[in-house]
PDB file of N, CA, C and O in Angstrom:
ATOM      1  N   MET A   1      35.622-114.304  -4.074  1.00  0.00           N
ATOM      2  CA  MET A   1      34.699-113.486  -3.345  1.00  0.00           C
ATOM      3  C   MET A   1      33.396-113.411  -4.131  1.00  0.00           C
ATOM      4  O   MET A   1      33.360-113.288  -5.355  1.00  0.00           O
ATOM      5  N   SER A   2      32.385-113.490  -3.383  1.00  0.00           N
ATOM      6  CA  SER A   2      31.095-113.421  -4.056  1.00  0.00           C
ATOM      7  C   SER A   2      30.631-111.977  -4.159  1.00  0.00           C
ATOM      8  O   SER A   2      31.134-111.090  -3.469  1.00  0.00           O
ATOM      9  N   LEU A   3      29.706-111.773  -4.997  1.00  0.00           N
ATOM     10  CA  LEU A   3      29.147-110.448  -5.204  1.00  0.00           C
ATOM     11  C   LEU A   3      28.446-109.953  -3.941  1.00  0.00           C
ATOM     12  O   LEU A   3      28.458-108.759  -3.646  1.00  0.00           O
ATOM     13  N   PHE A   4      27.844-110.866  -3.207  1.00  0.00           N
ATOM     14  CA  PHE A   4      27.149-110.513  -1.972  1.00  0.00           C
ATOM     15  C   PHE A   4      28.113-109.956  -0.922  1.00  0.00           C
ATOM     16  O   PHE A   4      27.796-108.957  -0.278  1.00  0.00           O
ATOM     17  N   SER A   5      29.278-110.574  -0.735  1.00  0.00           N
ATOM     18  CA  SER A   5      30.230-110.095   0.276  1.00  0.00           C
ATOM     19  C   SER A   5      30.807-108.730  -0.118  1.00  0.00           C
ATOM     20  O   SER A   5      31.059-107.893   0.749  1.00  0.00           O
ATOM     21  N   ILE A   6      31.015-108.505  -1.400  1.00  0.00           N
ATOM     22  CA  ILE A   6      31.511-107.198  -1.852  1.00  0.00           C
ATOM     23  C   ILE A   6      30.444-106.124  -1.601  1.00  0.00           C
ATOM     24  O   ILE A   6      30.759-105.034  -1.122  1.00  0.00           O
ATOM     25  N   ALA A   7      29.214-106.428  -1.917  1.00  0.00           N
ATOM     26  CA  ALA A   7      28.120-105.485  -1.695  1.00  0.00           C
ATOM     27  C   ALA A   7      27.951-105.215  -0.198  1.00  0.00           C
ATOM     28  O   ALA A   7      27.685-104.079   0.194  1.00  0.00           O
ATOM     29  N   LEU A   8      28.101-106.234   0.636  1.00  0.00           N
ATOM     30  CA  LEU A   8      27.999-106.069   2.081  1.00  0.00           C
ATOM     31  C   LEU A   8      29.122-105.179   2.608  1.00  0.00           C
ATOM     32  O   LEU A   8      28.883-104.318   3.455  1.00  0.00           O
ATOM     33  N   LYS A   9      30.339-105.381   2.117  1.00  0.00           N
ATOM     34  CA  LYS A   9      31.468-104.542   2.539  1.00  0.00           C
ATOM     35  C   LYS A   9      31.262-103.083   2.104  1.00  0.00           C
ATOM     36  O   LYS A   9      31.530-102.158   2.870  1.00  0.00           O
ATOM     37  N   ILE A  10      30.791-102.892   0.888  1.00  0.00           N
ATOM     38  CA  ILE A  10      30.534-101.527   0.411  1.00  0.00           C
ATOM     39  C   ILE A  10      29.433-100.879   1.246  1.00  0.00           C
ATOM     40  O   ILE A  10      29.530 -99.702   1.594  1.00  0.00           O
ATOM     41  N   PHE A  11      28.402-101.628   1.566  1.00  0.00           N
ATOM     42  CA  PHE A  11      27.313-101.111   2.387  1.00  0.00           C
ATOM     43  C   PHE A  11      27.803-100.747   3.787  1.00  0.00           C
ATOM     44  O   PHE A  11      27.406 -99.713   4.323  1.00  0.00           O
ATOM     45  N   LEU A  12      28.654-101.572   4.385  1.00  0.00           N
ATOM     46  CA  LEU A  12      29.189-101.285   5.717  1.00  0.00           C
ATOM     47  C   LEU A  12      30.107-100.068   5.693  1.00  0.00           C
ATOM     48  O   LEU A  12      30.096 -99.259   6.622  1.00  0.00           O
ATOM     49  N   ILE A  13      30.896 -99.938   4.637  1.00  0.00           N
ATOM     50  CA  ILE A  13      31.748 -98.746   4.500  1.00  0.00           C
ATOM     51  C   ILE A  13      30.875 -97.496   4.360  1.00  0.00           C
ATOM     52  O   ILE A  13      31.183 -96.453   4.937  1.00  0.00           O
ATOM     53  N   TYR A  14      29.788 -97.606   3.592  1.00  0.00           N
ATOM     54  CA  TYR A  14      28.864 -96.481   3.440  1.00  0.00           C
ATOM     55  C   TYR A  14      28.231 -96.114   4.781  1.00  0.00           C
ATOM     56  O   TYR A  14      28.136 -94.934   5.116  1.00  0.00           O
ATOM     57  N   LEU A  15      27.800 -97.108   5.547  1.00  0.00           N
ATOM     58  CA  LEU A  15      27.216 -96.832   6.862  1.00  0.00           C
ATOM     59  C   LEU A  15      28.227 -96.183   7.799  1.00  0.00           C
ATOM     60  O   LEU A  15      27.883 -95.265   8.543  1.00  0.00           O
ATOM     61  N   LEU A  16      29.462 -96.652   7.769  1.00  0.00           N
ATOM     62  CA  LEU A  16      30.515 -96.060   8.593  1.00  0.00           C
ATOM     63  C   LEU A  16      30.770 -94.620   8.168  1.00  0.00           C
ATOM     64  O   LEU A  16      30.951 -93.750   9.020  1.00  0.00           O
ATOM     65  N   TYR A  17      30.787 -94.358   6.878  1.00  0.00           N
ATOM     66  CA  TYR A  17      30.957 -93.009   6.359  1.00  0.00           C
ATOM     67  C   TYR A  17      29.823 -92.098   6.835  1.00  0.00           C
ATOM     68  O   TYR A  17      30.072 -90.987   7.305  1.00  0.00           O
ATOM     69  N   LYS A  18      28.571 -92.571   6.713  1.00  0.00           N
ATOM     70  CA  LYS A  18      27.421 -91.782   7.148  1.00  0.00           C
ATOM     71  C   LYS A  18      27.475 -91.536   8.654  1.00  0.00           C
ATOM     72  O   LYS A  18      27.147 -90.441   9.111  1.00  0.00           O
ATOM     73  N   LEU A  19      27.882 -92.531   9.422  1.00  0.00           N
ATOM     74  CA  LEU A  19      27.980 -92.374  10.873  1.00  0.00           C
ATOM     75  C   LEU A  19      29.001 -91.302  11.230  1.00  0.00           C
ATOM     76  O   LEU A  19      28.751 -90.454  12.087  1.00  0.00           O
ATOM     77  N   ILE A  20      30.130 -91.345  10.581  1.00  0.00           N
ATOM     78  CA  ILE A  20      31.200 -90.390  10.902  1.00  0.00           C
ATOM     79  C   ILE A  20      30.806 -88.983  10.481  1.00  0.00           C
ATOM     80  O   ILE A  20      30.914 -88.053  11.280  1.00  0.00           O
ATOM     81  N   PHE A  21      30.352 -88.806   9.246  1.00  0.00           N
ATOM     82  CA  PHE A  21      30.137 -87.466   8.723  1.00  0.00           C
ATOM     83  C   PHE A  21      28.748 -86.895   9.000  1.00  0.00           C
ATOM     84  O   PHE A  21      28.548 -85.691   8.842  1.00  0.00           O
ATOM     85  N   ASP A  22      27.801 -87.704   9.400  1.00  0.00           N
ATOM     86  CA  ASP A  22      26.476 -87.189   9.729  1.00  0.00           C
ATOM     87  C   ASP A  22      26.207 -87.149  11.231  1.00  0.00           C
ATOM     88  O   ASP A  22      25.250 -86.507  11.663  1.00  0.00           O
ATOM     89  N   LEU A  23      27.019 -87.809  12.022  1.00  0.00           N
ATOM     90  CA  LEU A  23      26.776 -87.828  13.461  1.00  0.00           C
ATOM     91  C   LEU A  23      27.987 -87.358  14.256  1.00  0.00           C
ATOM     92  O   LEU A  23      27.871 -86.428  15.054  1.00  0.00           O
ATOM     93  N   ILE A  24      29.120 -87.966  14.061  1.00  0.00           N
ATOM     94  CA  ILE A  24      30.285 -87.685  14.901  1.00  0.00           C
ATOM     95  C   ILE A  24      30.871 -86.308  14.608  1.00  0.00           C
ATOM     96  O   ILE A  24      31.142 -85.552  15.541  1.00  0.00           O
ATOM     97  N   VAL A  25      31.073 -85.966  13.350  1.00  0.00           N
ATOM     98  CA  VAL A  25      31.663 -84.669  12.997  1.00  0.00           C
ATOM     99  C   VAL A  25      30.760 -83.508  13.426  1.00  0.00           C
ATOM    100  O   VAL A  25      31.276 -82.552  14.004  1.00  0.00           O
ATOM    101  N   PRO A  26      29.439 -83.531  13.179  1.00  0.00           N
ATOM    102  CA  PRO A  26      28.599 -82.426  13.654  1.00  0.00           C
ATOM    103  C   PRO A  26      28.584 -82.291  15.187  1.00  0.00           C
ATOM    104  O   PRO A  26      28.566 -81.175  15.707  1.00  0.00           O
ATOM    105  N   ILE A  27      28.591 -83.398  15.895  1.00  0.00           N
ATOM    106  CA  ILE A  27      28.640 -83.340  17.357  1.00  0.00           C
ATOM    107  C   ILE A  27      29.952 -82.722  17.806  1.00  0.00           C
ATOM    108  O   ILE A  27      29.963 -81.895  18.719  1.00  0.00           O
ATOM    109  N   TYR A  28      31.049 -83.103  17.190  1.00  0.00           N
ATOM    110  CA  TYR A  28      32.350 -82.537  17.535  1.00  0.00           C
ATOM    111  C   TYR A  28      32.377 -81.035  17.284  1.00  0.00           C
ATOM    112  O   TYR A  28      32.851 -80.268  18.122  1.00  0.00           O
ATOM    113  N   LYS A  29      31.864 -80.613  16.115  1.00  0.00           N
ATOM    114  CA  LYS A  29      31.862 -79.186  15.785  1.00  0.00           C
ATOM    115  C   LYS A  29      30.982 -78.389  16.745  1.00  0.00           C
ATOM    116  O   LYS A  29      31.357 -77.297  17.172  1.00  0.00           O
ATOM    117  N   SER A  30      29.817 -78.932  17.082  1.00  0.00           N
ATOM    118  CA  SER A  30      28.921 -78.189  17.965  1.00  0.00           C
ATOM    119  C   SER A  30      29.479 -78.109  19.382  1.00  0.00           C
ATOM    120  O   SER A  30      29.342 -77.070  20.027  1.00  0.00           O
ATOM    121  N   THR A  31      30.099 -79.166  19.884  1.00  0.00           N
ATOM    122  CA  THR A  31      30.684 -79.094  21.221  1.00  0.00           C
ATOM    123  C   THR A  31      31.858 -78.124  21.244  1.00  0.00           C
ATOM    124  O   THR A  31      32.069 -77.420  22.232  1.00  0.00           O
ATOM    125  N   LYS A  32      32.612 -78.090  20.170  1.00  0.00           N
ATOM    126  CA  LYS A  32      33.725 -77.145  20.078  1.00  0.00           C
ATOM    127  C   LYS A  32      33.205 -75.712  20.079  1.00  0.00           C
ATOM    128  O   LYS A  32      33.768 -74.849  20.752  1.00  0.00           O
ATOM    129  N   ARG A  33      32.130 -75.451  19.326  1.00  0.00           N
ATOM    130  CA  ARG A  33      31.536 -74.114  19.270  1.00  0.00           C
ATOM    131  C   ARG A  33      30.952 -73.722  20.629  1.00  0.00           C
ATOM    132  O   ARG A  33      31.107 -72.580  21.060  1.00  0.00           O
ATOM    133  N   ILE A  34      30.288 -74.648  21.298  1.00  0.00           N
ATOM    134  CA  ILE A  34      29.692 -74.361  22.600  1.00  0.00           C
ATOM    135  C   ILE A  34      30.774 -74.066  23.627  1.00  0.00           C
ATOM    136  O   ILE A  34      30.624 -73.144  24.429  1.00  0.00           O
ATOM    137  N   LYS A  35      31.851 -74.825  23.616  1.00  0.00           N
ATOM    138  CA  LYS A  35      32.956 -74.557  24.544  1.00  0.00           C
ATOM    139  C   LYS A  35      33.561 -73.181  24.292  1.00  0.00           C
ATOM    140  O   LYS A  35      33.877 -72.462  25.239  1.00  0.00           O
ATOM    141  N   ARG A  36      33.724 -72.811  23.025  1.00  0.00           N
ATOM    142  CA  ARG A  36      34.266 -71.498  22.689  1.00  0.00           C
ATOM    143  C   ARG A  36      33.331 -70.391  23.158  1.00  0.00           C
ATOM    144  O   ARG A  36      33.785 -69.395  23.722  1.00  0.00           O
ATOM    145  N   GLN A  37      32.033 -70.554  22.931  1.00  0.00           N
ATOM    146  CA  GLN A  37      31.074 -69.548  23.373  1.00  0.00           C
ATOM    147  C   GLN A  37      31.052 -69.443  24.896  1.00  0.00           C
ATOM    148  O   GLN A  37      30.937 -68.345  25.442  1.00  0.00           O
ATOM    149  N   PHE A  38      31.159 -70.567  25.576  1.00  0.00           N
ATOM    150  CA  PHE A  38      31.164 -70.562  27.034  1.00  0.00           C
ATOM    151  C   PHE A  38      32.400 -69.849  27.569  1.00  0.00           C
ATOM    152  O   PHE A  38      32.303 -69.063  28.512  1.00  0.00           O
ATOM    153  N   SER A  39      33.551 -70.114  26.977  1.00  0.00           N
ATOM    154  CA  SER A  39      34.766 -69.442  27.439  1.00  0.00           C
ATOM    155  C   SER A  39      34.727 -67.952  27.118  1.00  0.00           C
ATOM    156  O   SER A  39      35.225 -67.139  27.897  1.00  0.00           O
ATOM    157  N   ASP A  40      34.135 -67.582  25.967  1.00  0.00           N
ATOM    158  CA  ASP A  40      33.964 -66.165  25.646  1.00  0.00           C
ATOM    159  C   ASP A  40      33.049 -65.488  26.662  1.00  0.00           C
ATOM    160  O   ASP A  40      33.314 -64.364  27.088  1.00  0.00           O
ATOM    161  N   MET A  41      31.979 -66.168  27.047  1.00  0.00           N
ATOM    162  CA  MET A  41      31.049 -65.604  28.019  1.00  0.00           C
ATOM    163  C   MET A  41      31.732 -65.440  29.380  1.00  0.00           C
ATOM    164  O   MET A  41      31.529 -64.433  30.059  1.00  0.00           O
ATOM    165  N   GLN A  42      32.536 -66.420  29.776  1.00  0.00           N
ATOM    166  CA  GLN A  42      33.258 -66.312  31.043  1.00  0.00           C
ATOM    167  C   GLN A  42      34.238 -65.144  31.007  1.00  0.00           C
ATOM    168  O   GLN A  42      34.350 -64.398  31.980  1.00  0.00           O
ATOM    169  N   ALA A  43      34.939 -64.984  29.905  1.00  0.00           N
ATOM    170  CA  ALA A  43      35.890 -63.875  29.793  1.00  0.00           C
ATOM    171  C   ALA A  43      35.160 -62.537  29.823  1.00  0.00           C
ATOM    172  O   ALA A  43      35.635 -61.581  30.436  1.00  0.00           O
ATOM    173  N   LYS A  44      34.025 -62.469  29.172  1.00  0.00           N
ATOM    174  CA  LYS A  44      33.233 -61.237  29.175  1.00  0.00           C
ATOM    175  C   LYS A  44      32.750 -60.907  30.582  1.00  0.00           C
ATOM    176  O   LYS A  44      32.816 -59.754  31.010  1.00  0.00           O
ATOM    177  N   MET A  45      32.263 -61.917  31.303  1.00  0.00           N
ATOM    178  CA  MET A  45      31.801 -61.695  32.673  1.00  0.00           C
ATOM    179  C   MET A  45      32.959 -61.287  33.583  1.00  0.00           C
ATOM    180  O   MET A  45      32.796 -60.426  34.447  1.00  0.00           O
ATOM    181  N   GLN A  46      34.114 -61.895  33.394  1.00  0.00           N
ATOM    182  CA  GLN A  46      35.283 -61.546  34.206  1.00  0.00           C
ATOM    183  C   GLN A  46      35.704 -60.097  33.933  1.00  0.00           C
ATOM    184  O   GLN A  46      36.019 -59.356  34.864  1.00  0.00           O
ATOM    185  N   ASN A  47      35.708 -59.701  32.673  1.00  0.00           N
ATOM    186  CA  ASN A  47      36.039 -58.316  32.333  1.00  0.00           C
ATOM    187  C   ASN A  47      35.036 -57.348  32.936  1.00  0.00           C
ATOM    188  O   ASN A  47      35.409 -56.287  33.436  1.00  0.00           O
ATOM    189  N   GLU A  48      33.759 -57.718  32.887  1.00  0.00           N
ATOM    190  CA  GLU A  48      32.718 -56.864  33.457  1.00  0.00           C
ATOM    191  C   GLU A  48      32.883 -56.738  34.972  1.00  0.00           C
ATOM    192  O   GLU A  48      32.726 -55.649  35.524  1.00  0.00           O
ATOM    193  N   MET A  49      33.193 -57.830  35.634  1.00  0.00           N
ATOM    194  CA  MET A  49      33.397 -57.788  37.087  1.00  0.00           C
ATOM    195  C   MET A  49      34.614 -56.937  37.435  1.00  0.00           C
ATOM    196  O   MET A  49      34.574 -56.157  38.387  1.00  0.00           O
ATOM    197  N   ASN A  50      35.688 -57.081  36.675  1.00  0.00           N
ATOM    198  CA  ASN A  50      36.879 -56.271  36.921  1.00  0.00           C
ATOM    199  C   ASN A  50      36.586 -54.795  36.701  1.00  0.00           C
ATOM    200  O   ASN A  50      37.047 -53.946  37.464  1.00  0.00           O
ATOM    201  N   ARG A  51      35.826 -54.490  35.667  1.00  0.00           N
ATOM    202  CA  ARG A  51      35.481 -53.108  35.382  1.00  0.00           C
ATOM    203  C   ARG A  51      34.621 -52.525  36.504  1.00  0.00           C
ATOM    204  O   ARG A  51      34.818 -51.379  36.907  1.00  0.00           O
ATOM    205  N   GLN A  52      33.669 -53.310  37.006  1.00  0.00           N
ATOM    206  CA  GLN A  52      32.813 -52.840  38.082  1.00  0.00           C
ATOM    207  C   GLN A  52      33.593 -52.651  39.377  1.00  0.00           C
ATOM    208  O   GLN A  52      33.335 -51.713  40.131  1.00  0.00           O
ATOM    209  N   GLN A  53      34.549 -53.544  39.634  1.00  0.00           N
ATOM    210  CA  GLN A  53      35.354 -53.405  40.842  1.00  0.00           C
ATOM    211  C   GLN A  53      36.239 -52.169  40.756  1.00  0.00           C
ATOM    212  O   GLN A  53      36.456 -51.493  41.762  1.00  0.00           O
ATOM    213  N   ASN A  54      36.745 -51.871  39.586  1.00  0.00           N
ATOM    214  CA  ASN A  54      37.571 -50.678  39.424  1.00  0.00           C
ATOM    215  C   ASN A  54      36.749 -49.405  39.559  1.00  0.00           C
ATOM    216  O   ASN A  54      37.257 -48.387  40.029  1.00  0.00           O
ATOM    217  N   GLN A  55      35.493 -49.449  39.155  1.00  0.00           N
ATOM    218  CA  GLN A  55      34.648 -48.271  39.222  1.00  0.00           C
ATOM    219  C   GLN A  55      33.989 -48.101  40.584  1.00  0.00           C
ATOM    220  O   GLN A  55      33.408 -47.051  40.854  1.00  0.00           O
ATOM    221  N   SER A  56      34.064 -49.095  41.435  1.00  0.00           N
ATOM    222  CA  SER A  56      33.349 -49.045  42.704  1.00  0.00           C
ATOM    223  C   SER A  56      34.151 -48.350  43.800  1.00  0.00           C
ATOM    224  O   SER A  56      34.016 -48.688  44.976  1.00  0.00           O
ATOM    225  N   THR A  57      34.969 -47.400  43.432  1.00  0.00           N
ATOM    226  CA  THR A  57      35.674 -46.624  44.449  1.00  0.00           C
ATOM    227  C   THR A  57      34.652 -45.758  45.157  1.00  0.00           C
ATOM    228  O   THR A  57      33.729 -45.252  44.519  1.00  0.00           O
ATOM    229  N   PRO A  58      34.794 -45.577  46.458  1.00  0.00           N
ATOM    230  CA  PRO A  58      33.779 -44.822  47.202  1.00  0.00           C
ATOM    231  C   PRO A  58      33.737 -43.379  46.728  1.00  0.00           C
ATOM    232  O   PRO A  58      34.780 -42.760  46.518  1.00  0.00           O
ATOM    233  N   PRO A  59      32.552 -42.849  46.561  1.00  0.00           N
ATOM    234  CA  PRO A  59      32.439 -41.467  46.095  1.00  0.00           C
ATOM    235  C   PRO A  59      32.892 -40.496  47.178  1.00  0.00           C
ATOM    236  O   PRO A  59      32.697 -40.735  48.370  1.00  0.00           O
ATOM    237  N   THR A  60      33.487 -39.420  46.748  1.00  0.00           N
ATOM    238  CA  THR A  60      33.940 -38.416  47.707  1.00  0.00           C
ATOM    239  C   THR A  60      32.742 -37.596  48.136  1.00  0.00           C
ATOM    240  O   THR A  60      31.948 -37.176  47.294  1.00  0.00           O
ATOM    241  N   PRO A  61      32.596 -37.358  49.431  1.00  0.00           N
ATOM    242  CA  PRO A  61      31.439 -36.578  49.885  1.00  0.00           C
ATOM    243  C   PRO A  61      31.569 -35.126  49.430  1.00  0.00           C
ATOM    244  O   PRO A  61      32.627 -34.509  49.549  1.00  0.00           O
ATOM    245  N   GLN A  62      30.482 -34.610  48.916  1.00  0.00           N
ATOM    246  CA  GLN A  62      30.489 -33.235  48.449  1.00  0.00           C
ATOM    247  C   GLN A  62      30.060 -32.322  49.592  1.00  0.00           C
ATOM    248  O   GLN A  62      29.152 -32.660  50.352  1.00  0.00           O
ATOM    249  N   PRO A  63      30.697 -31.189  49.714  1.00  0.00           N
ATOM    250  CA  PRO A  63      30.342 -30.284  50.812  1.00  0.00           C
ATOM    251  C   PRO A  63      28.935 -29.733  50.624  1.00  0.00           C
ATOM    252  O   PRO A  63      28.503 -29.447  49.507  1.00  0.00           O
ATOM    253  N   THR A  64      28.238 -29.593  51.735  1.00  0.00           N
ATOM    254  CA  THR A  64      26.893 -29.039  51.656  1.00  0.00           C
ATOM    255  C   THR A  64      26.978 -27.535  51.487  1.00  0.00           C
ATOM    256  O   THR A  64      27.795 -26.858  52.111  1.00  0.00           O
ATOM    257  N   VAL A  65      26.137 -27.052  50.652  1.00  0.00           N
ATOM    258  CA  VAL A  65      26.142 -25.617  50.362  1.00  0.00           C
ATOM    259  C   VAL A  65      25.053 -24.960  51.211  1.00  0.00           C
ATOM    260  O   VAL A  65      23.883 -25.332  51.120  1.00  0.00           O
ATOM    261  N   THR A  66      25.427 -24.009  52.016  1.00  0.00           N
ATOM    262  CA  THR A  66      24.446 -23.277  52.810  1.00  0.00           C
ATOM    263  C   THR A  66      24.104 -21.983  52.097  1.00  0.00           C
ATOM    264  O   THR A  66      24.983 -21.268  51.614  1.00  0.00           O
ATOM    265  N   LYS A  67      22.834 -21.699  52.040  1.00  0.00           N
ATOM    266  CA  LYS A  67      22.387 -20.488  51.363  1.00  0.00           C
ATOM    267  C   LYS A  67      22.322 -19.354  52.383  1.00  0.00           C
ATOM    268  O   LYS A  67      21.802 -19.515  53.487  1.00  0.00           O
ATOM    269  N   GLU A  68      22.832 -18.270  52.005  1.00  0.00           N
ATOM    270  CA  GLU A  68      22.786 -17.083  52.850  1.00  0.00           C
ATOM    271  C   GLU A  68      21.531 -16.290  52.484  1.00  0.00           C
ATOM    272  O   GLU A  68      21.208 -16.151  51.304  1.00  0.00           O
ATOM    273  N   GLY A  69      20.832 -15.777  53.479  1.00  0.00           N
ATOM    274  CA  GLY A  69      19.714 -14.898  53.161  1.00  0.00           C
ATOM    275  C   GLY A  69      18.514 -15.143  54.036  1.00  0.00           C
ATOM    276  O   GLY A  69      18.625 -15.690  55.133  1.00  0.00           O
ATOM    277  N   ASP A  70      17.350 -14.728  53.535  1.00  0.00           N
ATOM    278  CA  ASP A  70      16.117 -14.731  54.304  1.00  0.00           C
ATOM    279  C   ASP A  70      15.464 -16.109  54.384  1.00  0.00           C
ATOM    280  O   ASP A  70      14.780 -16.401  55.365  1.00  0.00           O
ATOM    281  N   TYR A  71      15.657 -16.959  53.384  1.00  0.00           N
ATOM    282  CA  TYR A  71      14.906 -18.215  53.283  1.00  0.00           C
ATOM    283  C   TYR A  71      15.490 -19.269  54.212  1.00  0.00           C
ATOM    284  O   TYR A  71      16.697 -19.510  54.205  1.00  0.00           O
ATOM    285  N   ILE A  72      14.632 -19.895  55.012  1.00  0.00           N
ATOM    286  CA  ILE A  72      15.044 -20.984  55.905  1.00  0.00           C
ATOM    287  C   ILE A  72      14.222 -22.208  55.515  1.00  0.00           C
ATOM    288  O   ILE A  72      12.992 -22.162  55.502  1.00  0.00           O
ATOM    289  N   GLU A  73      14.906 -23.292  55.202  1.00  0.00           N
ATOM    290  CA  GLU A  73      14.207 -24.518  54.843  1.00  0.00           C
ATOM    291  C   GLU A  73      13.676 -25.175  56.100  1.00  0.00           C
ATOM    292  O   GLU A  73      14.363 -25.200  57.120  1.00  0.00           O
ATOM    293  N   PHE A  74      12.459 -25.710  56.044  1.00  0.00           N
ATOM    294  CA  PHE A  74      11.881 -26.395  57.193  1.00  0.00           C
ATOM    295  C   PHE A  74      10.934 -27.455  56.692  1.00  0.00           C
ATOM    296  O   PHE A  74      10.513 -27.457  55.535  1.00  0.00           O
ATOM    297  N   GLU A  75      10.612 -28.355  57.599  1.00  0.00           N
ATOM    298  CA  GLU A  75       9.615 -29.377  57.302  1.00  0.00           C
ATOM    299  C   GLU A  75       8.332 -28.980  57.981  1.00  0.00           C
ATOM    300  O   GLU A  75       8.330 -28.492  59.112  1.00  0.00           O
ATOM    301  N   GLU A  76       7.249 -29.194  57.285  1.00  0.00           N
ATOM    302  CA  GLU A  76       5.964 -28.851  57.862  1.00  0.00           C
ATOM    303  C   GLU A  76       5.541 -29.957  58.826  1.00  0.00           C
ATOM    304  O   GLU A  76       5.538 -31.134  58.466  1.00  0.00           O
ATOM    305  N   VAL A  77       5.188 -29.579  60.037  1.00  0.00           N
ATOM    306  CA  VAL A  77       4.765 -30.534  61.055  1.00  0.00           C
ATOM    307  C   VAL A  77       3.262 -30.462  61.165  1.00  0.00           C
ATOM    308  O   VAL A  77       2.712 -29.370  61.313  1.00  0.00           O
ATOM    309  N   LYS A  78       2.580 -31.585  61.098  1.00  0.00           N
ATOM    310  CA  LYS A  78       1.106 -31.614  61.168  1.00  0.00           C
ATOM    311  C   LYS A  78       0.664 -31.987  62.553  1.00  0.00           C
ATOM    312  O   LYS A  78      -0.535 -32.066  62.818  1.00  0.00           O
TER     313      LYS A  78
END
């Protein structure tokens, strides 16, 4: 084997190493993080929707209070 072929093999191994650890691994980690954040956001939205649906029970009508006495409420007509 010549020195040139050994140097070429070492250089190709170095390039493969740089490709894997500088490009493929960071892309994998970031896609994994984005998927986790997306699923967390979906779960949060689902919980919020469930909470809103549980709270959206129709309010009970409150009885109107009539005041006894001299004062009569009216609207002014122009």
